[in-house]
C-alpha positions in Angstrom: -35.8 61.7 -35.9 -38.9 62.8 -34.1 -39.9 65.9 -36.2 -43.5 66.7 -36.9 -45.1 67.1 -40.3 -48.5 68.7 -39.5 -50.7 71.2 -41.3 -52.9 73.6 -39.3 -56.0 72.2 -41.1 -55.3 68.5 -40.4 -58.0 66.5 -38.7 -55.6 64.2 -37.0 -54.9 65.7 -33.6 -52.8 62.8 -32.2 -49.6 64.7 -33.0 -50.4 68.0 -31.4 -48.5 67.0 -28.2 -45.3 67.3 -30.3 -45.5 71.1 -30.1 -44.9 70.9 -26.4 -42.3 68.1 -26.4 -40.2 69.1 -29.5 -38.1 71.3 -27.1 -36.3 68.2 -26.0 -35.6 66.7 -29.5 -32.3 67.2 -31.3 -31.7 66.9 -35.0 -28.6 64.7 -34.7 -25.4 64.1 -32.6 -23.8 67.4 -33.6 -26.9 69.3 -32.5 -26.9 67.4 -29.2 -23.3 68.1 -28.5 -23.4 71.8 -29.4 -26.6 72.4 -27.4 -25.2 70.7 -24.4 -22.0 72.8 -24.5 -24.1 75.9 -24.9 -26.2 74.9 -21.9 -23.1 74.1 -19.8 -21.5 77.4 -20.4 -24.6 79.6 -20.4 -27.3 78.1 -18.2 -25.1 77.3 -15.2 -24.3 81.0 -14.6 -27.9 82.0 -15.1 -29.1 79.3 -12.6 -26.8 80.7 -10.0 -28.3 84.2 -10.5 -32.0 83.5 -11.2 -32.5 80.0 -9.7 -33.5 76.8 -11.4 -37.2 77.3 -11.7 -37.0 80.6 -13.5 -34.4 79.2 -16.0 -36.4 76.1 -16.5 -39.5 78.2 -17.3 -37.5 80.5 -19.6 -36.1 77.4 -21.4 -39.5 75.9 -21.9 -41.3 79.1 -22.9 -38.6 80.1 -25.4 -38.6 76.5 -26.9 -42.4 76.6 -27.1 -42.3 80.0 -28.7 -39.8 78.8 -31.2 -41.9 75.7 -32.0 -45.0 77.7 -32.5 -43.2 80.2 -34.7 -41.7 77.3 -36.7 -45.2 75.8 -37.1 -46.7 79.1 -38.2 -43.9 80.0 -40.6 -43.1 76.5 -42.0 -46.2 74.5 -41.4 -45.4 71.7 -43.7 -41.8 71.2 -42.6 -40.3 68.7 -40.2 -38.8 70.5 -37.2 -37.2 69.9 -33.9 -37.1 72.5 -31.1 -34.1 72.1 -28.8 -32.1 74.8 -30.5 -34.9 77.3 -30.2 -34.9 76.8 -26.4 -31.1 77.1 -26.3 -31.2 80.4 -28.3 -33.7 81.7 -25.7 -31.2 81.0 -22.9 -28.4 82.5 -25.0 -30.5 85.7 -25.3 -31.0 85.7 -21.6 -27.2 85.4 -21.1 -26.5 88.3 -23.4 -29.2 90.4 -21.7 -27.7 89.7 -18.3 -24.3 90.7 -19.6 -25.6 93.9 -21.1 -27.6 94.9 -18.0 -24.8 94.2 -15.6 -22.0 95.7 -17.8 -19.7 98.0 -15.8 -17.3 100.2 -17.8 
């Protein structure tokens, strides 16, 4: 399904691009639907507050961080990275709620 099986010592570097593009790969239909719902409910409010460019950068950087951590921790496993990027946006939503909480 587009996952990567790569070890840090591999000589074949034709698959290293996958670290940067795995952010847009889902592990199945359920993952696609749940991530889309999460983005619709969370990211739209963030985009209104912080604008599209900042949210896009946050999405990409959190997905890249999740992909690199997955590669570091489970370097022989096949992985996809869309959920890591959505978790980064979910963390931003919760941070925004906590910072702007008024009792």
